[in-house]
PyMOL commands that place a pseudoatom at each C-alpha (Angstrom):
pseudoatom trace, name=CA, resn=MET, resi=1, chain=A, elem=C, hetatm=0, pos=[7.144, -1.119, 8.284]
pseudoatom trace, name=CA, resn=THR, resi=2, chain=A, elem=C, hetatm=0, pos=[8.032, -0.818, 4.752]
pseudoatom trace, name=CA, resn=VAL, resi=3, chain=A, elem=C, hetatm=0, pos=[10.977, -2.506, 2.526]
pseudoatom trace, name=CA, resn=LEU, resi=4, chain=A, elem=C, hetatm=0, pos=[12.333, 0.249, 0.299]
pseudoatom trace, name=CA, resn=ILE, resi=5, chain=A, elem=C, hetatm=0, pos=[14.135, -0.287, -2.940]
pseudoatom trace, name=CA, resn=ASP, resi=6, chain=A, elem=C, hetatm=0, pos=[16.434, 2.579, -4.474]
pseudoatom trace, name=CA, resn=GLN, resi=7, chain=A, elem=C, hetatm=0, pos=[17.261, 3.026, -8.118]
pseudoatom trace, name=CA, resn=PRO, resi=8, chain=A, elem=C, hetatm=0, pos=[19.739, 0.324, -9.902]
pseudoatom trace, name=CA, resn=ILE, resi=9, chain=A, elem=C, hetatm=0, pos=[22.490, 2.983, -10.276]
pseudoatom trace, name=CA, resn=TRP, resi=10, chain=A, elem=C, hetatm=0, pos=[25.545, 1.446, -8.411]
pseudoatom trace, name=CA, resn=PRO, resi=11, chain=A, elem=C, hetatm=0, pos=[28.162, 0.200, -10.675]
pseudoatom trace, name=CA, resn=ALA, resi=12, chain=A, elem=C, hetatm=0, pos=[29.956, -2.875, -9.565]
pseudoatom trace, name=CA, resn=HIS, resi=13, chain=A, elem=C, hetatm=0, pos=[31.195, -6.152, -11.081]
pseudoatom trace, name=CA, resn=GLY, resi=14, chain=A, elem=C, hetatm=0, pos=[30.173, -5.068, -14.763]
pseudoatom trace, name=CA, resn=MET, resi=15, chain=A, elem=C, hetatm=0, pos=[26.596, -4.450, -13.712]
pseudoatom trace, name=CA, resn=LEU, resi=16, chain=A, elem=C, hetatm=0, pos=[24.097, -2.069, -11.946]
pseudoatom trace, name=CA, resn=TRP, resi=17, chain=A, elem=C, hetatm=0, pos=[22.849, -2.670, -8.543]
pseudoatom trace, name=CA, resn=ALA, resi=18, chain=A, elem=C, hetatm=0, pos=[19.948, -1.250, -6.214]
pseudoatom trace, name=CA, resn=HIS, resi=19, chain=A, elem=C, hetatm=0, pos=[19.858, -1.795, -2.515]
pseudoatom trace, name=CA, resn=ILE, resi=20, chain=A, elem=C, hetatm=0, pos=[17.104, -2.848, -0.388]
pseudoatom trace, name=CA, resn=VAL, resi=21, chain=A, elem=C, hetatm=0, pos=[16.407, -1.731, 3.236]
pseudoatom trace, name=CA, resn=SER, resi=22, chain=A, elem=C, hetatm=0, pos=[13.853, -1.761, 5.865]
pseudoatom trace, name=CA, resn=ASP, resi=23, chain=A, elem=C, hetatm=0, pos=[12.760, 1.461, 7.534]
pseudoatom trace, name=CA, resn=ASP, resi=24, chain=A, elem=C, hetatm=0, pos=[11.722, -0.720, 10.824]
pseudoatom trace, name=CA, resn=ASN, resi=25, chain=A, elem=C, hetatm=0, pos=[13.636, -3.432, 11.363]
pseudoatom trace, name=CA, resn=LEU, resi=26, chain=A, elem=C, hetatm=0, pos=[16.404, -6.176, 10.066]
pseudoatom trace, name=CA, resn=ALA, resi=27, chain=A, elem=C, hetatm=0, pos=[14.000, -8.981, 10.754]
pseudoatom trace, name=CA, resn=GLU, resi=28, chain=A, elem=C, hetatm=0, pos=[11.587, -7.415, 8.372]
pseudoatom trace, name=CA, resn=LEU, resi=29, chain=A, elem=C, hetatm=0, pos=[14.239, -7.208, 5.694]
pseudoatom trace, name=CA, resn=HIS, resi=30, chain=A, elem=C, hetatm=0, pos=[15.832, -10.619, 6.086]
pseudoatom trace, name=CA, resn=ALA, resi=31, chain=A, elem=C, hetatm=0, pos=[12.373, -12.137, 6.002]
pseudoatom trace, name=CA, resn=PHE, resi=32, chain=A, elem=C, hetatm=0, pos=[11.738, -10.105, 2.698]
pseudoatom trace, name=CA, resn=ALA, resi=33, chain=A, elem=C, hetatm=0, pos=[14.826, -11.278, 1.286]
pseudoatom trace, name=CA, resn=ALA, resi=34, chain=A, elem=C, hetatm=0, pos=[14.667, -14.678, 2.103]
pseudoatom trace, name=CA, resn=ALA, resi=35, chain=A, elem=C, hetatm=0, pos=[11.203, -15.251, 0.627]
pseudoatom trace, name=CA, resn=ALA, resi=36, chain=A, elem=C, hetatm=0, pos=[12.448, -13.346, -2.637]
pseudoatom trace, name=CA, resn=GLY, resi=37, chain=A, elem=C, hetatm=0, pos=[15.433, -15.674, -2.904]
pseudoatom trace, name=CA, resn=ILE, resi=38, chain=A, elem=C, hetatm=0, pos=[18.209, -13.120, -2.051]
pseudoatom trace, name=CA, resn=PRO, resi=39, chain=A, elem=C, hetatm=0, pos=[21.515, -14.951, -0.738]
pseudoatom trace, name=CA, resn=GLU, resi=40, chain=A, elem=C, hetatm=0, pos=[22.579, -14.023, 2.432]
pseudoatom trace, name=CA, resn=ARG, resi=41, chain=A, elem=C, hetatm=0, pos=[26.208, -12.832, 0.976]
pseudoatom trace, name=CA, resn=ALA, resi=42, chain=A, elem=C, hetatm=0, pos=[24.080, -9.943, -0.289]
pseudoatom trace, name=CA, resn=PHE, resi=43, chain=A, elem=C, hetatm=0, pos=[23.631, -8.408, 2.926]
pseudoatom trace, name=CA, resn=ASP, resi=44, chain=A, elem=C, hetatm=0, pos=[25.930, -5.484, 3.855]
pseudoatom trace, name=CA, resn=HIS, resi=45, chain=A, elem=C, hetatm=0, pos=[25.256, -4.363, 7.676]
pseudoatom trace, name=CA, resn=ASP, resi=46, chain=A, elem=C, hetatm=0, pos=[22.466, -2.718, 6.941]
pseudoatom trace, name=CA, resn=HIS, resi=47, chain=A, elem=C, hetatm=0, pos=[21.135, -3.454, 3.177]
pseudoatom trace, name=CA, resn=TYR, resi=48, chain=A, elem=C, hetatm=0, pos=[21.189, -6.126, 0.571]
pseudoatom trace, name=CA, resn=ASP, resi=49, chain=A, elem=C, hetatm=0, pos=[22.524, -5.404, -2.736]
pseudoatom trace, name=CA, resn=VAL, resi=50, chain=A, elem=C, hetatm=0, pos=[20.454, -6.696, -5.795]
pseudoatom trace, name=CA, resn=PRO, resi=51, chain=A, elem=C, hetatm=0, pos=[21.104, -6.582, -9.235]
pseudoatom trace, name=CA, resn=GLU, resi=52, chain=A, elem=C, hetatm=0, pos=[19.378, -4.589, -11.648]
pseudoatom trace, name=CA, resn=ARG, resi=53, chain=A, elem=C, hetatm=0, pos=[17.604, -7.556, -13.488]
pseudoatom trace, name=CA, resn=ARG, resi=54, chain=A, elem=C, hetatm=0, pos=[15.538, -8.161, -10.312]
pseudoatom trace, name=CA, resn=TRP, resi=55, chain=A, elem=C, hetatm=0, pos=[14.416, -4.574, -9.748]
pseudoatom trace, name=CA, resn=ARG, resi=56, chain=A, elem=C, hetatm=0, pos=[11.023, -5.010, -11.284]
pseudoatom trace, name=CA, resn=GLU, resi=57, chain=A, elem=C, hetatm=0, pos=[10.448, -8.429, -9.450]
pseudoatom trace, name=CA, resn=LEU, resi=58, chain=A, elem=C, hetatm=0, pos=[11.415, -7.127, -5.946]
pseudoatom trace, name=CA, resn=VAL, resi=59, chain=A, elem=C, hetatm=0, pos=[9.147, -3.965, -6.631]
pseudoatom trace, name=CA, resn=ALA, resi=60, chain=A, elem=C, hetatm=0, pos=[6.367, -6.630, -7.823]
pseudoatom trace, name=CA, resn=GLN, resi=61, chain=A, elem=C, hetatm=0, pos=[7.073, -8.755, -4.376]
pseudoatom trace, name=CA, resn=GLY, resi=62, chain=A, elem=C, hetatm=0, pos=[6.285, -5.591, -2.526]
pseudoatom trace, name=CA, resn=ALA, resi=63, chain=A, elem=C, hetatm=0, pos=[9.339, -3.522, -2.241]
pseudoatom trace, name=CA, resn=GLN, resi=64, chain=A, elem=C, hetatm=0, pos=[8.610, 0.273, -2.362]
pseudoatom trace, name=CA, resn=PRO, resi=65, chain=A, elem=C, hetatm=0, pos=[10.701, 2.050, -5.047]
pseudoatom trace, name=CA, resn=VAL, resi=66, chain=A, elem=C, hetatm=0, pos=[12.276, 5.263, -3.592]
pseudoatom trace, name=CA, resn=GLY, resi=67, chain=A, elem=C, hetatm=0, pos=[14.852, 7.663, -4.581]
pseudoatom trace, name=CA, resn=VAL, resi=68, chain=A, elem=C, hetatm=0, pos=[18.513, 7.376, -3.219]
pseudoatom trace, name=CA, resn=ARG, resi=69, chain=A, elem=C, hetatm=0, pos=[18.335, 10.372, -0.764]
pseudoatom trace, name=CA, resn=GLU, resi=70, chain=A, elem=C, hetatm=0, pos=[14.986, 8.976, 0.562]
pseudoatom trace, name=CA, resn=LEU, resi=71, chain=A, elem=C, hetatm=0, pos=[16.283, 5.613, 1.407]
pseudoatom trace, name=CA, resn=VAL, resi=72, chain=A, elem=C, hetatm=0, pos=[19.322, 6.880, 3.216]
pseudoatom trace, name=CA, resn=GLU, resi=73, chain=A, elem=C, hetatm=0, pos=[17.025, 9.542, 5.024]
pseudoatom trace, name=CA, resn=ARG, resi=74, chain=A, elem=C, hetatm=0, pos=[14.610, 6.653, 6.132]
pseudoatom trace, name=CA, resn=LEU, resi=75, chain=A, elem=C, hetatm=0, pos=[16.988, 4.065, 6.893]
pseudoatom trace, name=CA, resn=GLN, resi=76, chain=A, elem=C, hetatm=0, pos=[18.993, 6.947, 9.002]
pseudoatom trace, name=CA, resn=ALA, resi=77, chain=A, elem=C, hetatm=0, pos=[15.464, 7.614, 10.886]
pseudoatom trace, name=CA, resn=SER, resi=78, chain=A, elem=C, hetatm=0, pos=[15.047, 3.840, 11.540]
pseudoatom trace, name=CA, resn=GLY, resi=79, chain=A, elem=C, hetatm=0, pos=[18.189, 3.717, 13.696]
pseudoatom trace, name=CA, resn=LEU, resi=80, chain=A, elem=C, hetatm=0, pos=[19.432, 1.001, 11.496]
pseudoatom trace, name=CA, resn=ARG, resi=81, chain=A, elem=C, hetatm=0, pos=[22.168, 2.848, 9.068]
pseudoatom trace, name=CA, resn=VAL, resi=82, chain=A, elem=C, hetatm=0, pos=[25.574, 1.441, 9.545]
pseudoatom trace, name=CA, resn=SER, resi=83, chain=A, elem=C, hetatm=0, pos=[28.116, 4.046, 8.585]
pseudoatom trace, name=CA, resn=GLN, resi=84, chain=A, elem=C, hetatm=0, pos=[31.132, 3.230, 6.499]
pseudoatom trace, name=CA, resn=ARG, resi=85, chain=A, elem=C, hetatm=0, pos=[33.297, 3.897, 9.409]
pseudoatom trace, name=CA, resn=GLU, resi=86, chain=A, elem=C, hetatm=0, pos=[31.342, 1.368, 11.435]
pseudoatom trace, name=CA, resn=LYS, resi=87, chain=A, elem=C, hetatm=0, pos=[31.456, -1.072, 8.424]
pseudoatom trace, name=CA, resn=ARG, resi=88, chain=A, elem=C, hetatm=0, pos=[35.353, -0.605, 8.609]
pseudoatom trace, name=CA, resn=GLY, resi=89, chain=A, elem=C, hetatm=0, pos=[35.458, -1.512, 12.440]
pseudoatom trace, name=CA, resn=LEU, resi=90, chain=A, elem=C, hetatm=0, pos=[36.910, 1.878, 13.454]
for i in range(1, 90): cmd.bond("trace and resi %d" % i, "trace and resi %d" % (i + 1))
show_as sticks, trace
zoom trace
């Protein structure tokens, strides 16, 4: 069980964002987010969006830095990945 974080390269709202995911289960991800003070509203189906300014702090708290490709591959392998189509309810 590992919480993963990618690089903060995703632009939105005038900032860069990273994603945190679990490669095992959502309970682990939610527990990590709660302990780190990440608000529930930051959860998007299978990941939390976190601002660049929190990246080093989250790594220090145990999130494992990985590249975007590895994050997606491990999320898919876990069975927790929610596609864009599923997010739209199609």
